[in-house]
N, C-alpha and C positions, 0 to 999 in steps of 0.2 A: 404719521404715519406710526404704526408700531416699532419698526426698528427702521429707520430711515440708514443704516449704518448696516442694516444683512447684507447688499448686495457689494457692499464692497468690502464688508467681512472674506464676503465669496471672492472677490481679487484678489485678496492677501491670501487665503486658504487655498486657493486654486492652484498657485504655485509651488504650493506643501506637498511632500511626496504623497498625504494621504485624497491631497486635495487632484492632484494631479490623474490619481486612480479613477476619480467620479467623473470629471470629467473626460477622458477616455471612453465613458460609457455615455456621457452622454451626449457628444458634440458630433456624434455618430449620426444616433436621431434625430437632430438637429440638420445636419444636411441630406438625410433622404428626405426631409419634408419637404427644404428647402428647392429639390430639387421639383418638384412638384408644385411650383406657384412662379407667377411670372406679374410682369409692370412696368412700370416707371417709378414708382418711389414705395420705397422700404423704410419704416421707422424701427428699432428696437429702444425700447424702454428699458437703459437702465446697462451698466457696464458688470458684467461676470469674470471676464479674465484679459487675459493681458494681451493673448493669442483673439482673432477675429472670431467670432461666430457667421458670419458672414463670407467670407470665401469664398463658399460653391454656390452663390446667390447670382440667379440668375438675370435680377431686376439692377435696371440700369443704377439709379440715386440710390445711398442707402444715409439714411441718418441717422447717428447714437443720441440720443436725450436720453440726459441722468441727471441728477438731483447736485452733484459735483462737476466742480468744473471739471474739465475734461481737454489740460494743457498736451499731455502728450497723447493724444487718441488722435487716429489717422482722419483724414474723410469728413464728411461733415457732420457740423456734433450742436446740439444743444443743453445748454445749464437750465432748467424751471420744473418745479417740480409738480411731481407727479401726478399730484393729484388736482391741479388745471390744469391740463393740456395744452399749450399754446397752436394750437394746429385744428385750423377750420372742416366745417363738417367737409363731408364728401370730399377728402383729397389724399388720400392711403390707401396706396393697392397693395402694400403686406405688413403688418404688426407681429415684430418677433419680442416676446415676453420670456424671457430667461431670469427665471424666479420671481419677476415681478409682484404677480397677487401674494405672494411671500410675505412683501415689505411694506405691504400699504397698510392703513385699519380699514377701510373698507375695500376689500377686492370686487365684489357688486359693480360699485361705482367708478375704478375704472374700467371694469372693463364695458361699462354705458359712454366711457366718454370714447374710447376707441373704437366702437361701436358708432358712434356720430363719424369719427375721424376717418371711419372707413369706405370707401365706394362699395354699392352693390356689386358683390362675385368677389370681395376681396376676402383675403385670410389674412387670418389671426392664430401662431402657430404661438402655442402655451408649452415648457418647461416647470418641471416641481422637483421636489422631495415626495418621493413616497414615504406617509408615515409609520407605514407597516414593514416601510426594507429596513432591513438590516442593518446596512451601514448610516443609514439613519438615523437608526434609535441606538445607535452607538454611539453619535455625534451630539445625541441629545441628554445621553448622557456620561460623556467622555470628558475631555479636557474643551471642547468647544459648547457645552452644553449654554451657555451663558443667551450662547448667537444663536444656535438653533432653538431653543426653549419661547422666548421671543420675537422666534416667526412665526408667522401667517401660514404654517403649513395646514396645508390642504389635500385631499385624498382628490382622485382623478373626475371618481364620479361625479362630486358634487360639481367640480368647472362644468362637465359635461353638459350635464342638469339647468345651470347657469347660458352656459352658449345657446343652447336649448332652447331657455327661457323666450331669449332672445331674436331668438328665430336664427340658426345655423344649422347646416349641415354639418354634422361629426366624419370626416374623411379620413382621419388616422388616427389611432389612441394606441401608444407604440410603450414599452419600458424599455429600462435597459437590463440585463444579462443580471439574476441575480445572483450578485457573492458578496458578503461578511467580511473574508480577508481579504487585507493588504498583501502586500509582499513581504512586510515582515512576520504576519502571522500565518503566512502558507508555509516561512521555514522556518517556522519557532513549533507551525501543528496544531494551534489552539483555533477554538472560533468554527474546524471540521463539520463537528456534528447538526453544531445552526443551519452550516450551507444546504449541509444533505437531506433537512428538514424542510428549507424550501424552499428547492427540484422536488419535492417528492411533493409540495403542496401548491406548484406550479404548474405541475403534472397533471393536478386535479383541479385546475381551472384557477387557482388562488393566484391574483400578481404579487408580487415582493420583490416587482422589482426597486431597483432603489433609486433611480429618475426614471417618471413616464415624460410623455412626451406629445402634443396634442395638438390635430390640426382641422381647421373647420374655417368655413366657407358660408361668407353673408348668402342668404336666402336673398332672392329678389321681390321684395310684396307683389303681391299682387294685385293689379289694377282692381279698379270700380269701373263696375260696368255703364255707361251712360249707354240714353235713349229711351231705356224701360224704368219707369216711375209709380215702380208696384204703393201702393196704398196700403200695408196687408192693415196697421188699422180701422179699414175702414171697412175688414171683414170681420162677420161676426157669426158668432154660435151659440147657436137658441137652441135649448132642448124643446121641443114640441111633441106631446104623445109619445112619447119613452121614443123619439126618435133625433137625433144632427140632426139640425138643418143651416144650411148655409145662405146667410144674406147679406144682401151689399147696402150696408146703412145710407150711404148717399145714394144713390138708388132709388131708395125708398123714401129717403127724404125727395127727393124729385117730382115721386108718384104723389109724397101726401100734396106739396105744390101746390102738385093740377088737380087732384079732385076738389081744393076747394076754390 
């Protein structure tokens, strides 16, 4: 893993005033997305907050999987390496990945594991820090730069490309509000010009929210038709007299055997 302690860091960071302001931006995105998914089993990969991210989920059974022990966590919990998920194929209805892709060496490999364990028409919910978000950039160059620089920050459109490649329908891509200010910054009047610039660019269609949330649905594989066994390789196109002549090779061989 690139930074196995990143989600553990977020667990501590989200308890600070600066982290709480970011968490208050991210939690409504998760709640809104979870309101649209149902099923029997939901698995959250990694814990990022002492507050539950799944309290508004309607899924019956919720499981928290993390690479650290979770003695104080409530509900079902599993300690396992996210690089090797101990979940059988077609077993989970919903996966929630709160900054999980930012914590692994190969995020696409993790997505493929999730895809294998997800049932057809199951959902995956992914949150991440927008690398272009002002608060993200401040954290990358501020007091928490060691953790944020070692995290595998990925832009939302790249995650969407991976999901589309795996055969998912993208149902939601939402961003948190554009905010560069903490409460202390607002009181001091600093960074306001940056926030004004972000809002102007946001009206132009450029996304600078600090956190994004992606909800995708696994597409059912198209069935292979049976009963008609077309042997396209038997059909040949030969140029004869400047015209394309289509002939069936099998029938031609049959006629040749009959004439002989």
